[in-house]
PDB file of N, CA, C, O and CB in Angstrom:
ATOM      1  N   UNK A   1      28.058  -4.163 122.028  1.00  0.00           N
ATOM      2  CA  UNK A   1      29.502  -4.276 121.917  1.00  0.00           C
ATOM      3  C   UNK A   1      30.175  -3.882 123.234  1.00  0.00           C
ATOM      4  O   UNK A   1      31.020  -4.601 123.767  1.00  0.00           O
ATOM      5  CB  UNK A   1      30.020  -3.401 120.767  1.00  0.00           C
ATOM      6  N   UNK A   2      29.764  -2.701 123.741  1.00  0.00           N
ATOM      7  CA  UNK A   2      30.375  -2.231 124.986  1.00  0.00           C
ATOM      8  C   UNK A   2      30.007  -3.122 126.166  1.00  0.00           C
ATOM      9  O   UNK A   2      30.815  -3.309 127.076  1.00  0.00           O
ATOM     10  CB  UNK A   2      29.951  -0.795 125.270  1.00  0.00           C
ATOM     11  N   UNK A   3      28.811  -3.666 126.161  1.00  0.00           N
ATOM     12  CA  UNK A   3      28.407  -4.531 127.269  1.00  0.00           C
ATOM     13  C   UNK A   3      29.223  -5.817 127.281  1.00  0.00           C
ATOM     14  O   UNK A   3      29.535  -6.343 128.349  1.00  0.00           O
ATOM     15  CB  UNK A   3      26.912  -4.858 127.178  1.00  0.00           C
ATOM     16  N   UNK A   4      29.575  -6.333 126.088  1.00  0.00           N
ATOM     17  CA  UNK A   4      30.413  -7.539 126.028  1.00  0.00           C
ATOM     18  C   UNK A   4      31.805  -7.249 126.573  1.00  0.00           C
ATOM     19  O   UNK A   4      32.373  -8.059 127.305  1.00  0.00           O
ATOM     20  CB  UNK A   4      30.508  -8.065 124.579  1.00  0.00           C
ATOM     21  N   UNK A   5      32.353  -6.091 126.215  1.00  0.00           N
ATOM     22  CA  UNK A   5      33.689  -5.720 126.685  1.00  0.00           C
ATOM     23  C   UNK A   5      33.674  -5.515 128.196  1.00  0.00           C
ATOM     24  O   UNK A   5      34.574  -5.980 128.896  1.00  0.00           O
ATOM     25  CB  UNK A   5      34.186  -4.438 125.973  1.00  0.00           C
ATOM     26  N   UNK A   6      32.662  -4.827 128.696  1.00  0.00           N
ATOM     27  CA  UNK A   6      32.559  -4.601 130.139  1.00  0.00           C
ATOM     28  C   UNK A   6      32.368  -5.922 130.857  1.00  0.00           C
ATOM     29  O   UNK A   6      32.942  -6.131 131.925  1.00  0.00           O
ATOM     30  CB  UNK A   6      31.398  -3.641 130.466  1.00  0.00           C
ATOM     31  N   UNK A   7      31.568  -6.821 130.287  1.00  0.00           N
ATOM     32  CA  UNK A   7      31.364  -8.137 130.895  1.00  0.00           C
ATOM     33  C   UNK A   7      32.652  -8.937 130.958  1.00  0.00           C
ATOM     34  O   UNK A   7      32.953  -9.554 131.979  1.00  0.00           O
ATOM     35  CB  UNK A   7      30.316  -8.915 130.124  1.00  0.00           C
ATOM     36  N   UNK A   8      33.417  -8.930 129.868  1.00  0.00           N
ATOM     37  CA  UNK A   8      34.697  -9.645 129.837  1.00  0.00           C
ATOM     38  C   UNK A   8      35.671  -9.036 130.833  1.00  0.00           C
ATOM     39  O   UNK A   8      36.381  -9.761 131.531  1.00  0.00           O
ATOM     40  CB  UNK A   8      35.302  -9.620 128.421  1.00  0.00           C
ATOM     41  N   UNK A   9      35.711  -7.704 130.904  1.00  0.00           N
ATOM     42  CA  UNK A   9      36.603  -7.046 131.849  1.00  0.00           C
ATOM     43  C   UNK A   9      36.208  -7.378 133.289  1.00  0.00           C
ATOM     44  O   UNK A   9      37.073  -7.605 134.135  1.00  0.00           O
ATOM     45  CB  UNK A   9      36.588  -5.528 131.629  1.00  0.00           C
ATOM     46  N   UNK A  10      34.912  -7.407 133.565  1.00  0.00           N
ATOM     47  CA  UNK A  10      34.453  -7.734 134.909  1.00  0.00           C
ATOM     48  C   UNK A  10      34.836  -9.161 135.283  1.00  0.00           C
ATOM     49  O   UNK A  10      35.263  -9.418 136.408  1.00  0.00           O
ATOM     50  CB  UNK A  10      32.940  -7.549 135.016  1.00  0.00           C
ATOM     51  N   UNK A  11      34.682 -10.094 134.334  1.00  0.00           N
ATOM     52  CA  UNK A  11      35.056 -11.484 134.596  1.00  0.00           C
ATOM     53  C   UNK A  11      36.548 -11.598 134.850  1.00  0.00           C
ATOM     54  O   UNK A  11      36.962 -12.305 135.769  1.00  0.00           O
ATOM     55  CB  UNK A  11      34.650 -12.384 133.424  1.00  0.00           C
ATOM     56  N   UNK A  12      37.356 -10.926 134.063  1.00  0.00           N
ATOM     57  CA  UNK A  12      38.810 -10.979 134.246  1.00  0.00           C
ATOM     58  C   UNK A  12      39.207 -10.382 135.591  1.00  0.00           C
ATOM     59  O   UNK A  12      40.052 -10.937 136.294  1.00  0.00           O
ATOM     60  CB  UNK A  12      39.526 -10.235 133.104  1.00  0.00           C
ATOM     61  N   UNK A  13      38.606  -9.263 135.947  1.00  0.00           N
ATOM     62  CA  UNK A  13      38.935  -8.621 137.223  1.00  0.00           C
ATOM     63  C   UNK A  13      38.519  -9.503 138.389  1.00  0.00           C
ATOM     64  O   UNK A  13      39.277  -9.666 139.345  1.00  0.00           O
ATOM     65  CB  UNK A  13      38.254  -7.246 137.331  1.00  0.00           C
ATOM     66  N   UNK A  14      37.326 -10.072 138.318  1.00  0.00           N
ATOM     67  CA  UNK A  14      36.845 -10.913 139.410  1.00  0.00           C
ATOM     68  C   UNK A  14      37.662 -12.183 139.555  1.00  0.00           C
ATOM     69  O   UNK A  14      37.974 -12.586 140.676  1.00  0.00           O
ATOM     70  CB  UNK A  14      35.393 -11.265 139.194  1.00  0.00           C
ATOM     71  N   UNK A  15      38.015 -12.822 138.453  1.00  0.00           N
ATOM     72  CA  UNK A  15      38.775 -14.067 138.563  1.00  0.00           C
ATOM     73  C   UNK A  15      40.215 -13.821 138.978  1.00  0.00           C
ATOM     74  O   UNK A  15      40.799 -14.644 139.683  1.00  0.00           O
ATOM     75  CB  UNK A  15      38.745 -14.815 137.246  1.00  0.00           C
ATOM     76  N   UNK A  16      40.791 -12.724 138.564  1.00  0.00           N
ATOM     77  CA  UNK A  16      42.171 -12.452 138.977  1.00  0.00           C
ATOM     78  C   UNK A  16      42.234 -12.071 140.449  1.00  0.00           C
ATOM     79  O   UNK A  16      43.189 -12.431 141.137  1.00  0.00           O
ATOM     80  CB  UNK A  16      42.778 -11.335 138.119  1.00  0.00           C
ATOM     81  N   UNK A  17      41.240 -11.354 140.938  1.00  0.00           N
ATOM     82  CA  UNK A  17      41.247 -10.996 142.354  1.00  0.00           C
ATOM     83  C   UNK A  17      40.942 -12.204 143.234  1.00  0.00           C
ATOM     84  O   UNK A  17      41.402 -12.263 144.374  1.00  0.00           O
ATOM     85  CB  UNK A  17      40.236  -9.884 142.625  1.00  0.00           C
ATOM     86  N   UNK A  18      40.180 -13.160 142.729  1.00  0.00           N
ATOM     87  CA  UNK A  18      39.923 -14.373 143.505  1.00  0.00           C
ATOM     88  C   UNK A  18      41.220 -15.146 143.720  1.00  0.00           C
ATOM     89  O   UNK A  18      41.449 -15.700 144.795  1.00  0.00           O
ATOM     90  CB  UNK A  18      38.877 -15.262 142.796  1.00  0.00           C
ATOM     91  N   UNK A  19      42.052 -15.181 142.710  1.00  0.00           N
ATOM     92  CA  UNK A  19      43.322 -15.881 142.837  1.00  0.00           C
ATOM     93  C   UNK A  19      44.204 -15.197 143.875  1.00  0.00           C
ATOM     94  O   UNK A  19      44.828 -15.867 144.697  1.00  0.00           O
ATOM     95  CB  UNK A  19      44.041 -15.945 141.482  1.00  0.00           C
ATOM     96  N   UNK A  20      44.259 -13.869 143.842  1.00  0.00           N
ATOM     97  CA  UNK A  20      45.055 -13.143 144.828  1.00  0.00           C
ATOM     98  C   UNK A  20      44.496 -13.354 146.222  1.00  0.00           C
ATOM     99  O   UNK A  20      45.249 -13.528 147.180  1.00  0.00           O
ATOM    100  CB  UNK A  20      45.099 -11.650 144.495  1.00  0.00           C
ATOM    101  N   UNK A  21      43.171 -13.339 146.335  1.00  0.00           N
ATOM    102  CA  UNK A  21      42.560 -13.551 147.643  1.00  0.00           C
ATOM    103  C   UNK A  21      42.868 -14.944 148.166  1.00  0.00           C
ATOM    104  O   UNK A  21      43.133 -15.114 149.356  1.00  0.00           O
ATOM    105  CB  UNK A  21      41.049 -13.338 147.570  1.00  0.00           C
ATOM    106  N   UNK A  22      42.837 -15.935 147.298  1.00  0.00           N
ATOM    107  CA  UNK A  22      43.130 -17.309 147.722  1.00  0.00           C
ATOM    108  C   UNK A  22      44.577 -17.419 148.189  1.00  0.00           C
ATOM    109  O   UNK A  22      44.862 -18.089 149.182  1.00  0.00           O
ATOM    110  CB  UNK A  22      42.860 -18.307 146.571  1.00  0.00           C
ATOM    111  N   UNK A  23      45.486 -16.765 147.481  1.00  0.00           N
ATOM    112  CA  UNK A  23      46.891 -16.813 147.894  1.00  0.00           C
ATOM    113  C   UNK A  23      47.093 -16.085 149.220  1.00  0.00           C
ATOM    114  O   UNK A  23      47.853 -16.548 150.071  1.00  0.00           O
ATOM    115  CB  UNK A  23      47.792 -16.195 146.809  1.00  0.00           C
ATOM    116  N   UNK A  24      46.423 -14.956 149.403  1.00  0.00           N
ATOM    117  CA  UNK A  24      46.555 -14.220 150.656  1.00  0.00           C
ATOM    118  C   UNK A  24      45.954 -14.992 151.817  1.00  0.00           C
ATOM    119  O   UNK A  24      46.528 -15.029 152.905  1.00  0.00           O
ATOM    120  CB  UNK A  24      45.895 -12.856 150.543  1.00  0.00           C
ATOM    121  N   UNK A  25      44.807 -15.605 151.594  1.00  0.00           N
ATOM    122  CA  UNK A  25      44.178 -16.328 152.697  1.00  0.00           C
ATOM    123  C   UNK A  25      44.956 -17.588 153.054  1.00  0.00           C
ATOM    124  O   UNK A  25      44.997 -17.967 154.225  1.00  0.00           O
ATOM    125  CB  UNK A  25      42.741 -16.688 152.341  1.00  0.00           C
ATOM    126  N   UNK A  26      45.568 -18.242 152.085  1.00  0.00           N
ATOM    127  CA  UNK A  26      46.362 -19.421 152.416  1.00  0.00           C
ATOM    128  C   UNK A  26      47.610 -19.025 153.201  1.00  0.00           C
ATOM    129  O   UNK A  26      48.027 -19.758 154.098  1.00  0.00           O
ATOM    130  CB  UNK A  26      46.753 -20.182 151.138  1.00  0.00           C
ATOM    131  N   UNK A  27      48.204 -17.896 152.885  1.00  0.00           N
ATOM    132  CA  UNK A  27      49.351 -17.410 153.647  1.00  0.00           C
ATOM    133  C   UNK A  27      48.952 -16.972 155.040  1.00  0.00           C
ATOM    134  O   UNK A  27      49.714 -17.153 155.989  1.00  0.00           O
ATOM    135  CB  UNK A  27      50.018 -16.262 152.919  1.00  0.00           C
ATOM    136  N   UNK A  28      47.767 -16.397 155.177  1.00  0.00           N
ATOM    137  CA  UNK A  28      47.290 -15.977 156.490  1.00  0.00           C
ATOM    138  C   UNK A  28      47.013 -17.184 157.377  1.00  0.00           C
ATOM    139  O   UNK A  28      47.226 -17.128 158.588  1.00  0.00           O
ATOM    140  CB  UNK A  28      46.028 -15.119 156.354  1.00  0.00           C
ATOM    141  N   UNK A  29      46.546 -18.259 156.788  1.00  0.00           N
ATOM    142  CA  UNK A  29      46.288 -19.468 157.566  1.00  0.00           C
ATOM    143  C   UNK A  29      47.578 -20.013 158.163  1.00  0.00           C
ATOM    144  O   UNK A  29      47.594 -20.447 159.315  1.00  0.00           O
ATOM    145  CB  UNK A  29      45.617 -20.534 156.694  1.00  0.00           C
ATOM    146  N   UNK A  30      48.640 -19.995 157.402  1.00  0.00           N
ATOM    147  CA  UNK A  30      49.935 -20.469 157.897  1.00  0.00           C
ATOM    148  C   UNK A  30      50.414 -19.563 159.028  1.00  0.00           C
ATOM    149  O   UNK A  30      50.907 -20.049 160.046  1.00  0.00           O
ATOM    150  CB  UNK A  30      50.984 -20.513 156.752  1.00  0.00           C
ATOM    151  N   UNK A  31      50.273 -18.243 158.852  1.00  0.00           N
ATOM    152  CA  UNK A  31      50.718 -17.305 159.885  1.00  0.00           C
ATOM    153  C   UNK A  31      49.901 -17.467 161.161  1.00  0.00           C
ATOM    154  O   UNK A  31      50.447 -17.381 162.261  1.00  0.00           O
ATOM    155  CB  UNK A  31      50.617 -15.861 159.377  1.00  0.00           C
ATOM    156  N   UNK A  32      48.600 -17.700 161.025  1.00  0.00           N
ATOM    157  CA  UNK A  32      47.760 -17.850 162.204  1.00  0.00           C
ATOM    158  C   UNK A  32      48.086 -19.139 162.936  1.00  0.00           C
ATOM    159  O   UNK A  32      48.106 -19.170 164.166  1.00  0.00           O
ATOM    160  CB  UNK A  32      46.285 -17.821 161.818  1.00  0.00           C
ATOM    161  N   UNK A  33      48.343 -20.204 162.184  1.00  0.00           N
ATOM    162  CA  UNK A  33      48.605 -21.474 162.840  1.00  0.00           C
ATOM    163  C   UNK A  33      49.917 -21.443 163.618  1.00  0.00           C
ATOM    164  O   UNK A  33      50.075 -22.183 164.589  1.00  0.00           O
ATOM    165  CB  UNK A  33      48.632 -22.593 161.816  1.00  0.00           C
ATOM    166  N   UNK A  34      50.847 -20.606 163.207  1.00  0.00           N
ATOM    167  CA  UNK A  34      52.124 -20.537 163.903  1.00  0.00           C
ATOM    168  C   UNK A  34      52.035 -19.717 165.184  1.00  0.00           C
ATOM    169  O   UNK A  34      52.819 -19.935 166.107  1.00  0.00           O
ATOM    170  CB  UNK A  34      53.179 -19.952 162.993  1.00  0.00           C
ATOM    171  N   UNK A  35      51.108 -18.790 165.255  1.00  0.00           N
ATOM    172  CA  UNK A  35      51.049 -17.929 166.426  1.00  0.00           C
ATOM    173  C   UNK A  35      49.641 -17.857 167.016  1.00  0.00           C
ATOM    174  O   UNK A  35      49.266 -16.842 167.602  1.00  0.00           O
ATOM    175  CB  UNK A  35      51.530 -16.536 166.068  1.00  0.00           C
ATOM    176  N   UNK A  36      48.876 -18.909 166.866  1.00  0.00           N
ATOM    177  CA  UNK A  36      47.495 -18.890 167.358  1.00  0.00           C
ATOM    178  C   UNK A  36      47.455 -18.784 168.874  1.00  0.00           C
ATOM    179  O   UNK A  36      46.618 -18.065 169.421  1.00  0.00           O
ATOM    180  CB  UNK A  36      46.745 -20.144 166.903  1.00  0.00           C
ATOM    181  N   UNK A  37      48.345 -19.488 169.560  1.00  0.00           N
ATOM    182  CA  UNK A  37      48.363 -19.432 171.018  1.00  0.00           C
ATOM    183  C   UNK A  37      48.757 -18.035 171.506  1.00  0.00           C
ATOM    184  O   UNK A  37      48.187 -17.533 172.475  1.00  0.00           O
ATOM    185  CB  UNK A  37      49.332 -20.484 171.580  1.00  0.00           C
ATOM    186  N   UNK A  38      49.715 -17.419 170.847  1.00  0.00           N
ATOM    187  CA  UNK A  38      50.142 -16.079 171.246  1.00  0.00           C
ATOM    188  C   UNK A  38      49.019 -15.069 171.030  1.00  0.00           C
ATOM    189  O   UNK A  38      48.807 -14.192 171.867  1.00  0.00           O
ATOM    190  CB  UNK A  38      51.396 -15.656 170.462  1.00  0.00           C
ATOM    191  N   UNK A  39      48.301 -15.183 169.918  1.00  0.00           N
ATOM    192  CA  UNK A  39      47.197 -14.259 169.663  1.00  0.00           C
ATOM    193  C   UNK A  39      46.055 -14.494 170.635  1.00  0.00           C
ATOM    194  O   UNK A  39      45.422 -13.542 171.092  1.00  0.00           O
ATOM    195  CB  UNK A  39      46.699 -14.403 168.226  1.00  0.00           C
ATOM    196  N   UNK A  40      45.787 -15.745 170.954  1.00  0.00           N
ATOM    197  CA  UNK A  40      44.720 -16.049 171.916  1.00  0.00           C
ATOM    198  C   UNK A  40      45.073 -15.489 173.287  1.00  0.00           C
ATOM    199  O   UNK A  40      44.225 -14.891 173.949  1.00  0.00           O
ATOM    200  CB  UNK A  40      44.480 -17.575 172.008  1.00  0.00           C
ATOM    201  N   UNK A  41      46.318 -15.676 173.720  1.00  0.00           N
ATOM    202  CA  UNK A  41      46.759 -15.137 175.013  1.00  0.00           C
ATOM    203  C   UNK A  41      46.654 -13.619 175.021  1.00  0.00           C
ATOM    204  O   UNK A  41      46.189 -13.033 175.999  1.00  0.00           O
ATOM    205  CB  UNK A  41      48.207 -15.572 175.320  1.00  0.00           C
ATOM    206  N   UNK A  42      47.082 -12.980 173.940  1.00  0.00           N
ATOM    207  CA  UNK A  42      47.020 -11.517 173.875  1.00  0.00           C
ATOM    208  C   UNK A  42      45.580 -11.024 173.936  1.00  0.00           C
ATOM    209  O   UNK A  42      45.291 -10.015 174.579  1.00  0.00           O
ATOM    210  CB  UNK A  42      47.693 -11.010 172.597  1.00  0.00           C
ATOM    211  N   UNK A  43      44.679 -11.737 173.266  1.00  0.00           N
ATOM    212  CA  UNK A  43      43.281 -11.343 173.302  1.00  0.00           C
ATOM    213  C   UNK A  43      42.681 -11.479 174.682  1.00  0.00           C
ATOM    214  O   UNK A  43      41.970 -10.586 175.143  1.00  0.00           O
ATOM    215  CB  UNK A  43      42.492 -12.158 172.328  1.00  0.00           C
ATOM    216  N   UNK A  44      42.961 -12.592 175.350  1.00  0.00           N
ATOM    217  CA  UNK A  44      42.450 -12.791 176.710  1.00  0.00           C
ATOM    218  C   UNK A  44      43.078 -11.786 177.661  1.00  0.00           C
ATOM    219  O   UNK A  44      42.402 -11.259 178.544  1.00  0.00           O
ATOM    220  CB  UNK A  44      42.726 -14.230 177.196  1.00  0.00           C
ATOM    221  N   UNK A  45      44.365 -11.517 177.487  1.00  0.00           N
ATOM    222  CA  UNK A  45      45.051 -10.542 178.333  1.00  0.00           C
ATOM    223  C   UNK A  45      44.444  -9.153 178.152  1.00  0.00           C
ATOM    224  O   UNK A  45      44.263  -8.423 179.127  1.00  0.00           O
ATOM    225  CB  UNK A  45      46.557 -10.513 178.011  1.00  0.00           C
ATOM    226  N   UNK A  46      44.132  -8.789 176.923  1.00  0.00           N
ATOM    227  CA  UNK A  46      43.530  -7.478 176.669  1.00  0.00           C
ATOM    228  C   UNK A  46      42.160  -7.378 177.340  1.00  0.00           C
ATOM    229  O   UNK A  46      41.839  -6.354 177.943  1.00  0.00           O
ATOM    230  CB  UNK A  46      43.401  -7.226 175.151  1.00  0.00           C
ATOM    231  N   UNK A  47      41.354  -8.434 177.238  1.00  0.00           N
ATOM    232  CA  UNK A  47      40.045  -8.412 177.892  1.00  0.00           C
ATOM    233  C   UNK A  47      40.191  -8.328 179.412  1.00  0.00           C
ATOM    234  O   UNK A  47      39.397  -7.665 180.081  1.00  0.00           O
ATOM    235  CB  UNK A  47      39.235  -9.661 177.507  1.00  0.00           C
ATOM    236  N   UNK A  48      41.202  -8.999 179.950  1.00  0.00           N
ATOM    237  CA  UNK A  48      41.442  -8.946 181.395  1.00  0.00           C
ATOM    238  C   UNK A  48      41.846  -7.539 181.823  1.00  0.00           C
ATOM    239  O   UNK A  48      41.379  -7.043 182.849  1.00  0.00           O
ATOM    240  CB  UNK A  48      42.529  -9.956 181.800  1.00  0.00           C
ATOM    241  N   UNK A  49      42.696  -6.908 181.057  1.00  0.00           N
ATOM    242  CA  UNK A  49      43.135  -5.546 181.375  1.00  0.00           C
ATOM    243  C   UNK A  49      41.960  -4.575 181.315  1.00  0.00           C
ATOM    244  O   UNK A  49      41.828  -3.704 182.175  1.00  0.00           O
ATOM    245  CB  UNK A  49      44.248  -5.094 180.407  1.00  0.00           C
ATOM    246  N   UNK A  50      41.109  -4.721 180.306  1.00  0.00           N
ATOM    247  CA  UNK A  50      39.965  -3.820 180.166  1.00  0.00           C
ATOM    248  C   UNK A  50      38.998  -3.981 181.330  1.00  0.00           C
ATOM    249  O   UNK A  50      38.464  -2.997 181.841  1.00  0.00           O
ATOM    250  CB  UNK A  50      39.239  -4.076 178.843  1.00  0.00           C
ATOM    251  N   UNK A  51      38.774  -5.225 181.749  1.00  0.00           N
ATOM    252  CA  UNK A  51      37.772  -5.439 182.792  1.00  0.00           C
ATOM    253  C   UNK A  51      38.306  -5.225 184.204  1.00  0.00           C
ATOM    254  O   UNK A  51      37.544  -4.809 185.076  1.00  0.00           O
ATOM    255  CB  UNK A  51      37.221  -6.825 182.679  1.00  0.00           C
ATOM    256  N   UNK A  52      39.595  -5.494 184.465  1.00  0.00           N
ATOM    257  CA  UNK A  52      40.109  -5.402 185.836  1.00  0.00           C
ATOM    258  C   UNK A  52      41.262  -4.417 186.006  1.00  0.00           C
ATOM    259  O   UNK A  52      41.721  -4.198 187.127  1.00  0.00           O
ATOM    260  CB  UNK A  52      40.554  -6.752 186.290  1.00  0.00           C
ATOM    261  N   UNK A  53      41.730  -3.830 184.929  1.00  0.00           N
ATOM    262  CA  UNK A  53      42.857  -2.895 184.939  1.00  0.00           C
ATOM    263  C   UNK A  53      44.163  -3.540 185.407  1.00  0.00           C
ATOM    264  O   UNK A  53      45.087  -2.837 185.818  1.00  0.00           O
ATOM    265  CB  UNK A  53      42.532  -1.716 185.825  1.00  0.00           C
ATOM    266  N   UNK A  54      44.245  -4.878 185.348  1.00  0.00           N
ATOM    267  CA  UNK A  54      45.479  -5.615 185.629  1.00  0.00           C
ATOM    268  C   UNK A  54      45.634  -6.665 184.547  1.00  0.00           C
ATOM    269  O   UNK A  54      44.648  -7.191 184.032  1.00  0.00           O
ATOM    270  CB  UNK A  54      45.460  -6.270 187.060  1.00  0.00           C
ATOM    271  N   UNK A  55      46.880  -6.966 184.204  1.00  0.00           N
ATOM    272  CA  UNK A  55      47.088  -8.032 183.229  1.00  0.00           C
ATOM    273  C   UNK A  55      47.116  -9.385 183.933  1.00  0.00           C
ATOM    274  O   UNK A  55      47.068  -9.460 185.161  1.00  0.00           O
ATOM    275  CB  UNK A  55      48.397  -7.804 182.440  1.00  0.00           C
ATOM    276  N   UNK A  56      47.193 -10.441 183.146  1.00  0.00           N
ATOM    277  CA  UNK A  56      47.147 -11.798 183.687  1.00  0.00           C
ATOM    278  C   UNK A  56      48.340 -12.060 184.600  1.00  0.00           C
ATOM    279  O   UNK A  56      48.185 -12.674 185.655  1.00  0.00           O
ATOM    280  CB  UNK A  56      47.115 -12.827 182.550  1.00  0.00           C
ATOM    281  N   UNK A  57      49.515 -11.609 184.212  1.00  0.00           N
ATOM    282  CA  UNK A  57      50.711 -11.834 185.026  1.00  0.00           C
ATOM    283  C   UNK A  57      50.590 -11.181 186.398  1.00  0.00           C
ATOM    284  O   UNK A  57      51.025 -11.752 187.397  1.00  0.00           O
ATOM    285  CB  UNK A  57      51.946 -11.301 184.308  1.00  0.00           C
ATOM    286  N   UNK A  58      50.001  -9.990 186.451  1.00  0.00           N
ATOM    287  CA  UNK A  58      49.821  -9.312 187.730  1.00  0.00           C
ATOM    288  C   UNK A  58      48.842 -10.081 188.615  1.00  0.00           C
ATOM    289  O   UNK A  58      49.047 -10.203 189.823  1.00  0.00           O
ATOM    290  CB  UNK A  58      49.326  -7.875 187.511  1.00  0.00           C
ATOM    291  N   UNK A  59      47.772 -10.600 188.000  1.00  0.00           N
ATOM    292  CA  UNK A  59      46.821 -11.406 188.771  1.00  0.00           C
ATOM    293  C   UNK A  59      47.500 -12.645 189.348  1.00  0.00           C
ATOM    294  O   UNK A  59      47.287 -12.983 190.513  1.00  0.00           O
ATOM    295  CB  UNK A  59      45.629 -11.818 187.892  1.00  0.00           C
ATOM    296  N   UNK A  60      48.301 -13.310 188.556  1.00  0.00           N
ATOM    297  CA  UNK A  60      49.006 -14.506 189.028  1.00  0.00           C
ATOM    298  C   UNK A  60      49.993 -14.144 190.132  1.00  0.00           C
ATOM    299  O   UNK A  60      50.098 -14.857 191.130  1.00  0.00           O
ATOM    300  CB  UNK A  60      49.742 -15.200 187.863  1.00  0.00           C
ATOM    301  N   UNK A  61      50.713 -13.046 189.959  1.00  0.00           N
ATOM    302  CA  UNK A  61      51.678 -12.612 190.970  1.00  0.00           C
ATOM    303  C   UNK A  61      50.982 -12.338 192.302  1.00  0.00           C
ATOM    304  O   UNK A  61      51.437 -12.785 193.355  1.00  0.00           O
ATOM    305  CB  UNK A  61      52.425 -11.354 190.493  1.00  0.00           C
ATOM    306  N   UNK A  62      49.875 -11.600 192.243  1.00  0.00           N
ATOM    307  CA  UNK A  62      49.159 -11.270 193.480  1.00  0.00           C
ATOM    308  C   UNK A  62      48.569 -12.508 194.143  1.00  0.00           C
ATOM    309  O   UNK A  62      48.580 -12.615 195.369  1.00  0.00           O
ATOM    310  CB  UNK A  62      48.050 -10.264 193.194  1.00  0.00           C
ATOM    311  N   UNK A  63      48.058 -13.438 193.357  1.00  0.00           N
ATOM    312  CA  UNK A  63      47.484 -14.647 193.968  1.00  0.00           C
ATOM    313  C   UNK A  63      48.586 -15.516 194.588  1.00  0.00           C
ATOM    314  O   UNK A  63      48.378 -16.096 195.654  1.00  0.00           O
ATOM    315  CB  UNK A  63      46.691 -15.463 192.913  1.00  0.00           C
ATOM    316  N   UNK A  64      49.744 -15.616 193.945  1.00  0.00           N
ATOM    317  CA  UNK A  64      50.853 -16.376 194.527  1.00  0.00           C
ATOM    318  C   UNK A  64      51.395 -15.694 195.785  1.00  0.00           C
ATOM    319  O   UNK A  64      51.722 -16.359 196.769  1.00  0.00           O
ATOM    320  CB  UNK A  64      51.979 -16.548 193.497  1.00  0.00           C
ATOM    321  N   UNK A  65      51.484 -14.386 195.745  1.00  0.00           N
ATOM    322  CA  UNK A  65      51.959 -13.637 196.909  1.00  0.00           C
ATOM    323  C   UNK A  65      50.980 -13.805 198.077  1.00  0.00           C
ATOM    324  O   UNK A  65      51.400 -13.947 199.225  1.00  0.00           O
ATOM    325  CB  UNK A  65      52.134 -12.133 196.558  1.00  0.00           C
ATOM    326  N   UNK A  66      49.673 -13.788 197.781  1.00  0.00           N
ATOM    327  CA  UNK A  66      48.673 -13.965 198.819  1.00  0.00           C
ATOM    328  C   UNK A  66      48.767 -15.357 199.443  1.00  0.00           C
ATOM    329  O   UNK A  66      48.681 -15.503 200.663  1.00  0.00           O
ATOM    330  CB  UNK A  66      47.278 -13.733 198.249  1.00  0.00           C
ATOM    331  N   UNK A  67      48.942 -16.379 198.602  1.00  0.00           N
ATOM    332  CA  UNK A  67      49.080 -17.743 199.108  1.00  0.00           C
ATOM    333  C   UNK A  67      50.354 -17.893 199.952  1.00  0.00           C
ATOM    334  O   UNK A  67      50.357 -18.592 200.965  1.00  0.00           O
ATOM    335  CB  UNK A  67      49.096 -18.745 197.938  1.00  0.00           C
ATOM    336  N   UNK A  68      51.421 -17.236 199.526  1.00  0.00           N
ATOM    337  CA  UNK A  68      52.677 -17.300 200.283  1.00  0.00           C
ATOM    338  C   UNK A  68      52.525 -16.641 201.643  1.00  0.00           C
ATOM    339  O   UNK A  68      53.024 -17.158 202.642  1.00  0.00           O
ATOM    340  CB  UNK A  68      53.814 -16.630 199.501  1.00  0.00           C
ATOM    341  N   UNK A  69      51.841 -15.506 201.690  1.00  0.00           N
ATOM    342  CA  UNK A  69      51.636 -14.810 202.959  1.00  0.00           C
ATOM    343  C   UNK A  69      50.736 -15.622 203.899  1.00  0.00           C
ATOM    344  O   UNK A  69      50.940 -15.629 205.113  1.00  0.00           O
ATOM    345  CB  UNK A  69      51.025 -13.423 202.711  1.00  0.00           C
ATOM    346  N   UNK A  70      49.741 -16.304 203.325  1.00  0.00           N
ATOM    347  CA  UNK A  70      48.838 -17.108 204.145  1.00  0.00           C
ATOM    348  C   UNK A  70      49.531 -18.355 204.700  1.00  0.00           C
ATOM    349  O   UNK A  70      49.191 -18.824 205.786  1.00  0.00           O
ATOM    350  CB  UNK A  70      47.614 -17.514 203.330  1.00  0.00           C
ATOM    351  N   UNK A  71      50.489 -18.885 203.966  1.00  0.00           N
ATOM    352  CA  UNK A  71      51.177 -20.106 204.421  1.00  0.00           C
ATOM    353  C   UNK A  71      52.173 -19.813 205.545  1.00  0.00           C
ATOM    354  O   UNK A  71      52.569 -20.732 206.262  1.00  0.00           O
ATOM    355  CB  UNK A  71      51.907 -20.773 203.244  1.00  0.00           C
ATOM    356  N   UNK A  72      52.581 -18.575 205.712  1.00  0.00           N
ATOM    357  CA  UNK A  72      53.553 -18.222 206.767  1.00  0.00           C
ATOM    358  C   UNK A  72      52.915 -18.070 208.067  1.00  0.00           C
ATOM    359  O   UNK A  72      53.589 -17.775 209.055  1.00  0.00           O
ATOM    360  CB  UNK A  72      54.276 -16.975 206.445  1.00  0.00           C
TER     361      UNK A  72
END
């Protein structure tokens, strides 16, 4: 008797959480698609900062400044 009740409760809990998970993952997909480029840039920028202690904008600024000085 108790095993049937526990089995039914487990099925109800598992199926209800699957629905919530599906709704959450579908909403996350929409959020990711709207800001995928921003997240990708932030990730690459973070890796650049960790490896060189400068962000991407600083690297671009220094390379443009170097090219400008060389052209003069």
